[in-house]
Every structure is written in structure tokens, then in C-alpha cells.
N, C-alpha and C positions, 0 to 999 in steps of 0.2 A: 189141503196139502199134507202129506205125510213126510216125516223126517227119519233118516237113519242116523242114530246117535252113537258115536264111537265110545265103546265101553271098556277099552283096553288102552295101554299106554300109547301105542303107535301101530298103525296097520298100513300095508301096501295097498295102493289103488292101481288096478290093472287096466290095460287097454281093452281087453275082452274078458268075459266071465269065465276065466280059467287061471289057475295058478301057473300055468305054462306060458301065459301071455306076458308081454313086456310090462314092467312096472312104470307107471306114468309119474306118480308122486306118492305122497303119504298123507295120512290124516291122523290127528292126535286126539287123545282123551278129551271128551266133553264137546267135541264139534257136533253141531246139529246140521246135517247135510240134507237138503231137499232131495227127494227121490224122483228120478226121471222115469225109471221102469224097473221091473224085476224079472228074473229068469231063474226059476227053481230056487236054489239057495243063494243066488247072486243078486246084488242090488246095484243099479246104476245111479250114482250120486253126483251132485254138483256141490263144489266146495266154495268157501268164501272168496277165493281168488279167481273163480270162474272155471277152474279145472273140473273136468268131468271124467269119470271112470268107474270101474266095477270093483266092488268089495264083496267078500264073502259074508253072509248073514250072521255067522256065529261070532263076529267081532263086535256086534252092537245090538241095539234094539230099535224097533220101528214103532213110532207113535205119532199122534197128531200134534202134540205140543213139543216145542223145543225144550231141550235141557236148559236149565237156568243157572249157569255157573256165575259165581261172583268173585272168583279168584283165579289167578294164573300161577302155575308152578315155575319158579325161576332158578331152581338148582338144576344141576345136570341130570340127576336121577334121584328118585325117592321111592319109598314103600308105604303103602296104606295098609294098616293093620285092623283086625277085628277086635272086639272087646276082650278076647282071650289072648291078644297079642300075637295072633297068627297072621302072617302076610296074606292079603287077599288080592292085591293089585300093585303093580308098579306104575310109576308115572315118570315122564321125561319132561325136560325143559319145554315150556310152551303149552303143556297140557292144562286143561281147565277143569275146575271143580266147584261144586256148590258146598260151601263150608260155613261153620259157625266157629268163631274164635273162642277158645277156652283159655284158662290161665296158663297151661303148659303145652297145649297142642291145639289142633283144629279137629272138630267133628266134621266128617265128610259124608255127604250123600251122593253116591255114585249114580250114573245115569239109569241103571237098572233098579235103583231104590235101595241097594245094599248100603248098610251103614258101616263106617269105619273111622279111624283116626289117622292123622299124619302129624309129624312133629313140627316141621318148619318148611321153609322154601316158598311160601305163598305170598303173593301181593295182590291187592285189590285194584292197583293202578299200574300203568306201564312205566318203564324207565323214562326219566326225563331226557328227551333227545338232545344230544350234543355230540360233537365230533369225538371228544375224548371217550365218552361213554360207549359209543358205537365200537371204537377200536378196542377198548378194554374188554368189552363183552366178547368180541371176536377172538381176542387172545386167550380168553378163558377156555375156549374150546380147542386149543392147539392139541394136536395128536389124535383127535377123533378121526376114525377111518372114513375114507371116501365110500359112498354107497350110491349107486345109480338110482335116481328117484328119491333119495333120502333127504328128509328135512327134520331130523330129530338127532338127539345126542347119542343115538345108537349108530348114526352114520349120516353124513351129508353129501349131496352133490353140490357143485359150485353155486348154482343159483338158489338151491334150497337153503344153503348156508346164508347167503345174502338176504334172502327173504325172511329167514328166521331172526337174524340180527336186527333188521329194521322193524319187523312186526313187534318185537319186544319193546321197541321205543315208540310204538303207536303209529308207525309209518308203514303203510301197506304197499308192497311191490308186487308186480305180476310174478308168475312162477318161473318162467324160463329166461335164460340170459339174453336172448335176442329181444324179448318183450321188455326186459328191464332197461336195455339200451334205448328202446323207443320211449320209455317212461320219463326219461330225463332229457332236458333240452340243451343244457349249456356245456359245450365242448371246452376243454381247457388243455393247455400245454402240459406235458409231463412234468416239467420243472415246477409247475404251479399246483400240482396235486397236493391237497391237504388231507388230514386224517378223515377217513370216512368216504371220500370220493371214490367213484367206481372206475375200474379199469376193465376194458373189454378186449377180447382176443377172438380171432376168427380163423377157421380153416376153410379155404376156398372163399366163397363170398358170403358165408353164413357165420354170424357171431355164435360161438359155441362155448365160451368160457368167460367168467366174470370174477373179479377179485375186489377186495376192499382195501383201498390205499391207506398206508400209514404215514405218507408224506413222500413226495418225489416219486422215485421209481421203485420203491419197496411196497409190498402189499401182503395181505393175508388171503389165502384161498384154499379151497378144498380140492386138492389134486394128489391122489394117493392117500393123503390124510390132510387134515387142516394144518397148514404150515405157512411160515413166512418165506417169501421169495422176492426176487428183485429182477428187473431187466436192466440194471446198471452193471456193466461188466466189472467194475471195481468192487462190487459188493460180494461178500463171502457166500451169499445165498443166491447168486446170479443164476438165472435159468436161460440158457441159450435158446431152448425151444420156445419158451414164451416170448422172448425178445423178438423172434421171427414171426410170431402170431399176433403181436400187439397191433391193435387198430386205433383205439382212441380212449381218452379219459373223459369222464363227465362229472360235473360238480353236483353235489347233493344239497347245495345251499337252498334251492327252491323248495325241497321237501322238508328241510329243517325248519323253514320259516312259514310253512303253510299251516 
């Protein structure tokens, strides 16, 4: 098997081998994605969450061996420099790197073998999963713009935002909101929603939006930008539209304890 290894901070994954094709999702620095097929400069890949799509070959490298990262970047954005202190690559939250810890920085080996340094922002383990930590991390991304297919700190869609927050805590969720609704089992009443529980919204019969609860009817979601909203009419951030689309709330207790 050959892998396509992401060699830049974040790339779009398209439905078809064309930049004019719809964006399905994104892939981040350091991901090793099994190759399904190739078409000229385009590569059809499979990602860790089962998503498949096309990426352009100049965003990464193809090789038999996976890249072997040992750290994940946990700041919003960062820069990797060469030995002359010139920027050679950026990295976003969730990007993976192979590094060696030095006294004042980290030596980096990028997927293409290029050497560099980065100052901080790396962890060798995930965040400890807790309701407070999940909500606090979600709040740290307030104001980041909505981006269809986005799952990086350059822009999130609603389910990409949820997937990113939970993956940082070692909890893997499917990519899309309707899949995430099927991933959890325990329905709860709105008044019983705790921090980190998920709220789901539908247009027609299809779940199309997801949010991270902060308690009760208030939540954080990527809608226009990452922001706090509520479906409680007395709340100052009340959303009449989302109130009409609300379907159900699901507890995350099962995945916290798994």
C-alpha cells in the first residue's frame, strides 16, 4: 500500500479530481492517507475517519511508509522555521509533526524530510477528556469563520468543529452531523444538557447541524463563525431559526467513559 502524506498545514479534499468540484472535508499536516487511485496530478485518498476524496498531488508526498509523527500541534496557528530563521511552513491546530524536544524549541522533520524548528504548541498526548475541557477548547476558537468542509483553525463547518474538539481529547467522531447523531445513543431533555453534550438540528428530515452544549439551551456552534447561541427565548443570544430546527440532544457520557 502507498500513502499520500499531507505536507502543508491544511488542504481541501474534493469530491472529484478538480478544484471546481465540491469540497468534502479537509486534511491536516502529517496525516498519512491510504491511496485508492490516481488520475494525473490528483490522488484519491481515504482518511482516518473513513472520508474519501481527491487531493492535488502538490500538497503532499507519496511513499510506502507512513509518516511517523510523535506530537500534535495544539495552538491555533504556528510557523516552522529553517536554520536561518526563514519561515518554511505553517501549521494549524491538530497538525502532526515528528519532533525532538530541545532546550528552547523543537527540531522538526517534515513529511518530505525537510528540517526545521518550531517554538511551542506541541503535545505528545491528547487533552484529558472532561466536560469542562471540551467546552473550554471550543470557546478558544470563538470568532473563527465558518467554512464549508472546514476542520481547521482557518475555518470550520459545524461538524468539522465538533470532530476537531473531540479528537483533541482522544475521542473520534464521524465527519458529518447526521453520522455524529447516530454515533451517540442516549437522548436527553434540553433542561438536562450538560457541558459538552451535543445538540442536533434538522432541515426537512435530515440532520444538518450540530452544536456543543454549554449547559441547558445554550451552545457553541460554527454558524457564520464559531459563536455562542441559545434556543432559550430569554437568552440574549437566542436564535429563532435554530429554535425551529432543533431536533434532539444527546449525552456524551458514553464516549467520555469509554
